[in-house]
N, C-alpha and C positions, 0 to 999 in steps of 0.2 A: 533344245530350247533356242529360239531365235531372239526373243525379247522378254524381259521381265521389267514390269513397271508398277508403281504404286498409284492407286486412285484414291485420293484423300478428299475428294470434293464433298462427300457426306461424312462428316466427322464421326458420327456414331457407328459408321459402317465402312471403315477403311478396308480396301481390298488390294490384294496383289494379283496382277493380271499377267498371264503368260501367253505368248505367241509361240506356237510349236509347229515345226515341220515334221510331217509324218511320211515315211517311205511306204508305198503301197504296192501290192501285186495286182496287176491288171490295169484296166483303163482308168487313168486319173479322172477324166471327164465323167465317166460312168459312175465311179465311186462318189465323186463330188455331188452328182445329181441325186444319188440315192441317200446321201447323208442327211438331207433335209436341214442342214445347218447354213443359215444365211451368212454367218460370219466366216465361213470357210471359203478358201479359194485355192487355186493352183499356185504353188510357191514359184516366184520368178527366179530365173537364173541370173544372178548379178555378180558372179565372181570375176575378179579382175585378173587379167593375164598380162604379166610384164612383157616388154618388148623382147623379141628373140635375140639371141647372141648374134653379134655382127662383127665384122672385121674392125679392129681398133684403129682409130685415126693415128696419124703419125705423131701428133702431139697429144698427150693424154689430157682429158678435160680436167679443169680445176674447179673445186667447190670451196667457196669461202664461207665458213660458219658451220658449226655442227650442232645447231638446234634441230628441231623437227624437220624443217624444210631442207636444210643441208644434209641431214642424216638420211632421209629417204631419197633425195636426189642422188646421193652417192651410192646408196644401195641399188637403185635401179640401173645406174651406169655400171656398177660392178657386176650385177647379174647379166648384163649384156656383154660382159667380157672386156670392158673398156678401162679397167684399172685406174679409177679416178684418184687425183691427189686432193686431199681435203686439208684445208688450212684453218685452224681454230686458235684464236688469240688466247683463250684461257687454258686451264690445265685439265688433265684427266679427272674423272669423278672423285677418285680417292684423294688425290692431292688437293683438289678443289674443296672437298668437304672439310679438310683440315683448315684451309684458309678461311672458309666461311665460319666455322665454329670459333676460330681464333678472333675473328671480327666481332662475332656476337658477344664473346666474353670480354674482350679487351678494347674494342673500338679501333684496332689496327687494321685498316682497310688496304687490301691489295687491289689496286685499280686494274690489274691485268687478269686476275682470277678471283671471281666473287659470285654472288647470286645471279648476276646477269651473264657473266662470261665463263665459258668452259664447256666441257663435254656434256652434251644434251641441251645446252642453252638455258634460258631462264626457267623453263618448264621442269628442269631436274629438281629444283628446290621449291616446287609448288605442290598443289594437291594432285597434279597429274590428271586433271579432268580431261576426258576424251569425248565430251558431248559436242555435237555440231548440228547446226540448223540446215545443213545441206545433205543431199544424197549423192553418193558417188560409188561406183563399183570398187574403187581403190580402197574404200574404208575397211572392207573385210581384210584385205591384204595387210593394211597398217595394223589392225588389231591382232591378227594372227601372228604377224612378225613380232609384235611386242610380247605376246604370250610365249612364243618360241624363245624369246630372250629372257623370260623369267617373270613377266607380268602375270597377275592372277587371271585364271581362265575365265572367270565370270565377266570380264570386260567384253567378251564376245557377245553377250546377250543382255547385260544390264542396260536399261534405258538411259541411265546417267552413270556411265562407267568412270571409274577413276583408279589410279594405280597406287598413289601415296608416295610422299617424299622419302619414306624409308626404303622403298623398293626401287624407285626410279634410278638411282645411281648404278645399281647392279644391272638394270635393264640396258641402259645406254652403253655401259662398258661391254656388254655382250654384242651390241650393235657394232661397236668399233671392231671387235674381234671378227665378226662375220665379214665385214667389208674387207678387212685385211686378209682373211682366208680366201676371198675371191680375187685377190691381187691388188686391191686398192691400198692406198697409203694415207694415214691420218697423222698429221703433225700438230702437236699442241705447242702453246707458247709461240705461235707464229702469226703475226699480225700483218694484214694487208696495209701497205703504205702508199702504193701508187699503181697505176694501170697505164701501160703503153698502148697507144693505138696508131695504126698507119694512116696515111693520107686519106684513105677511103673510109676510115672509121673502124676498121677491123681490129679487134683485140689482138695484140702481138705478144704481150708478156705482162706478168705481175711482178711488183717489187714487194718483198716481205721483210719483216724484221723478226728475228728469232729472239732468244733470251737477251742477247746483247743488242746494241743499237746498230750493229752492222747490217747492211741491207744485202739481200740476195735477189737477183733477177731470175725469174723462172719463165721460160718461153711457153706460151700457150695461145691457142687460137679460139678456145671456147671456155667461157667462165660463167658458172652459176653463182650469182652473188646472193647468198642466203644469210647475211649478217642480221642480227636482231636489231630492233629499233633503238637499243642503247648504244650501238656502235656509232656514236655521233660523229667521230672523226672520219668515218667512211663517207657519210653524207657531205661533210665539208670537202673531202677529197673530190667526190663526184661533181660538186658544184664548181670547184676550182678548175676541173678538167673539162668542163663544158658538157657534161651529161645532162640530159633533160630531166629536171625534177619539177614537182608541183606540190603545192600545199594541199593537205587533206584534213578533213575533220578528225580530231582526236578527242580524248577525254581526260579530265583531271578531277580530283576530289580527295576523299579520305577513306580510311578503313573504318567500318563500324563493327563493334563487338557487342554481342548479347550473350547471356547465359544460354547454352545449347538446350538446357531443359525447358526454358521458356519458349524457344523456337519449336521444339518438339510438341509442346502442348498446343501451340497455336496452329501447327500444321496437322497434327494427328489426333487432337482431342483426347478422349479416354484411352485410345490405343497407344499414346506416347509411351516410349520406353519398351515396347514389345521388341524382343530380340530379332524378329524377322524384318523389322523396319529400319533399325539403326538410327543414326543421327539424321534429322530432317534437313533437307536443303530448302532453298527458296530462290526464286527469280522474280524480281519486281521492277515495275516501271510506273512512273507518275508523270502525266503531262500537266505542267503548271500554267498559271494564269499569265506568266510573262512570255509564253510561247515557246518555252524550252522544256526539256525533260530531265528527270532525275531517274537513274536506273542503277540496279545492283549488277555487279560483275564479279566473276571469279569467286563465287561464294564457297567458303570452306567450312563444312560442318565439322564440329569437334576439332577445330584447327587452331592455328596461331598466326599472329601478324609477324611478318618477316622483315628484317632490316635488309633492304635490297639496294643499297647505294652502290654505284660503280665509279663515281667521281668524288674526289676529295672535297669536303666541305658542303656536301649536300645530303639531305635525308630523303630516303625513298622507302615507301612501304609496299609490301605485297602480302599475299596470303598463302598458307600451306596447311596440309593435313597429312598425318600419317595414314596408312591404309586402313587402320581400325577406326579412325575418326572418333576416338574416345576422349578427346580433350574436353575441358569444362566449358569452353567458349565456342560460339559460332562467330565467324567474321566474314565480311564481304567488302569489296570496293563499292563505294557509293559515289557515283560519277555524274558529271555534267559535260556535255559536248562543248568543245571549243571549235568554232567554225572558222574557215579561212578569213571571213570578213570581220571576225572579232580581233584579228591581229593587225598591228599597225604596219604601214608601208607596204612594199611589195617584195621584200626579201623572202625568198623561198624557205630560208632557215629560221624564220621568225618563231615558229612553233617550238623549235628546240630551245631558243632563248627563253621563251616563256616557261617551259619545263624547268630549265636551270634556275630561273628566278624563284620559282615556287620551292624548289628543293633547297636552295641556299637560304631562303627566308625561314623554312622549316628548321634548318640546322641552327640558325640564330635563335629562333623561338624555343628550341629544345635546350639551348644553353651550351651547345658544343658536345664533343665526344660522341656524336651521332645519336644522342637522345632525341626523341621525337616529341613534338607538341601534342597535347591531348586535351580534350574537353568533353564534359558530360553532355549528352544530347539535350537534357533539360536546360542546361546553361546556354548551350549553343542556340536553342530556339528562342530563349529570352534575351540573347545578346549580351550575356555577362560572362566574364572569365571564370573558369573553374579553379578552385583552390585545393580540392582534394577529390579522391575517387569515391566510388560507392560500392555496390554489390558486385559489379563486374571488374575483375582485376585485369588490367591490360597485359597482353602477352608479348608485346614488342620487346625483343631480347635486350636491347640497349637501354631500356628504361624510358619513362616518359616524364615530361615536365608539364604540370597542369597549368592551364591558362586558356588562351583563345587561339583557334586555328585560322581566324579570319584573314590575317595579314599574309598568310602563306598561299592564299588562293585568290583568283580574280573575283571581283565583286559579283559578276553575274553568276558565278558558280556558287558562292555562299548564299546569295539571294535565292537561287533555285533550290538549293538544299533545304533552306528554311521553309520554303513553300511546299516542297515535295515530301519531306519526312512525315508530316501528318497525313498526307494523301496515301503514302505507303502503309501507314498504320491502319487505314481502312481496309487494306487488302490482307495485311498480316497483323493480327492483334498483338499489341505490345511492341511494335517496331519503334514507336516513339517513346519507349521507356526512358524516363528522365535520367536513369542511372546507366543506360547504355553508354558506350565510350566511342568517341571519334578520335582517331589517331591520324596525324597528317605527315606527309602528303602521299597520295597515290597519283603518280604522273606517268607511269610506264605501261599503261594498259594497252596503248595502241600507238602507232607511228604517226608523227605529224607530217611525214613526207611520203610522197609516192615517187618511185623511180619509174618514169613513164615507159610503158612497154605496149606492144601490139597484142592481138589476140593469140598469137603463136608464142608469146612470152619473150619476144625479142625487144631489147631496149631500143627506144626510139633513137635513131641516128647512130647506133653503135652495133656493128656486126659482131656476133659471137658473144654478146653479153646477155645473160638471162636473169633479170632481177626476180627475186624469189622470196616468198614468205612474208612474215609480219613486218620485218624491217623495211622491205620495199613497198609495203602498203597493200599486199594482196592476201592477207590472212588475218585471223583473229583468234588464235588458239592452237593447241597442239594438233588437232585433227586437220583443221583447214590448212595449217602450215605444212604438215606432212603431205597432204594431198597436192598442194601447190608445188612442193619439191618434186613429186612424181611427175606432175604435168610439165615442169621445166625440163626434167631429164628426158621425157618422151620427145619434147620439141627439139632438144639438142641432138638426140639420136636420129630423129627424122631428117634433120638438116644435113646429116653426114652420111646416111645410108644411101 
C-alpha cells in the first residue's frame, strides 16, 4: 500500500481509495500495456539515500534545537559519522511531560521546559500531523525513521498521516537514543546565549547556559540553527550580533471548537461514524471582501486545545490529538495573516512584539492563572461578549473566561474572521454554529522572522551558520521542518567533504 485516502465529495457514496505498488515478473512495460488500466503506471523510484560516511571535521558540528529540523539534521550528520553535538534548551520528553501536566493542572509554568521547548519541539505535544504540500524523496526516509522509532506503520501510506501526542514522546526519545548510538551527543537544559564570529564572519564558537546561569564556550566552525519560532531570545541575539534578519508574513487568530460528531456529519453525510473513516478532518480557506483571507490550520480531529505558553504572563493556544482521535470535540486554528506592511516602523522584531501583545492581553482577558478568553461564535459574529457556554465544552486545560476575544487580536484579524466564518460555513455546513467556541489566542503557528540564507542554506554574511526549519522561516510543519533539517545537514556535509 502506497497511499490510502478518503473521497467524500459525494456524501451518499463516500469511498476509500488505495494506491498500490505491485511487484511483477517480466517486462513492466509489457504488463502495463496488457493491463488495459488507464490509471495504472510504472511506480517511480523516489527513495532517498543519505550522504555517505565521510571523515569527520576537526570540530564537530553543533545543532541548536531538537525539534523536527534539528532532529533530522543531527541524524543525517550522525549517519555520516560526524558525531554532532545537539543543544536543546528544554528537557527530555519524560521530564518535560511532567512539567507540562503540572502546568495544565496548577498554572505553574516552567519557561525553560514546556509545550514549546524540549525534546521533539512543539510538535511533541501536538497531533503529530505529517501532511505536507510538497514532494521530496526525503519524505519516505522521515516516515520510515519515525516508524522505526515507534510511530504507527500506517503513516507510511495514509494520505493524512498523524502520530498522536500520546505516542510522539516515545518516538522522539528513540530518536535521541539512535543519534547517541551513532556517536552524537544530545544535551538538554542547554540554552544558546551567544555566537562568536571571526573577522571574516566565520562561526568560531557558541556560548551556552546549562541549568545554572554559568556560561560555557564551545568551539565550533559549523552550526545548524534549528531553534523553533518561540525561541525569541535567539532572534534578539541574532539581531544584536548583526546577523541578517527580515520580517516575514505570519498569522494570528484563535482556536475554534465544534462537536466532532457535527463535523463528521458535515464531511461524511450518512457514512459518519463508520469505523473505517474515523474522525473527520477539514481544511478550509475563505477570501474576504477586505482583500484578506481566513484559513484553518493544524486541525485536530477528536482533539483538545492545549495551553502552549512559554513566557510568563502570556496565554497561547495550540491543538493536539491522541492517536485514536476519540475526543468529543474537533478543533483547529482559525488564522489571518499579518503582513510586514501591517507592522509599524522598520524594526525587524516588530512581529514578535505584536505576538507578545496579543498573548499578554489574552492573559488579562482570561483573568490570570493562564486561563484563556473564550467567546461563542454566534456572539462573536454579533459583536457581543459571551456570558456562558453552550453545547460545546471548551477543552483548554487551564479553563476559560467567557467574554470577548476582540481586544487580544489586531482589528484586521477580527474583521476578517467575522467576514470569513460565514464563508467557511458555505464550504462546511455548520461551521458557523452559534454555540461553537473561539478560544484565544493562537500566535505561534509561524515565525514572524526570516534568518536570511542563500540557496545552499548558508546564512547571509555568516560563514558556517545554517538557519533551519520553522524558527528560521523555512518550514511550516513537522514534515517540512524535518526535510529542511536534512537539506541543511547535506549542505554542511558538502561544504566540508
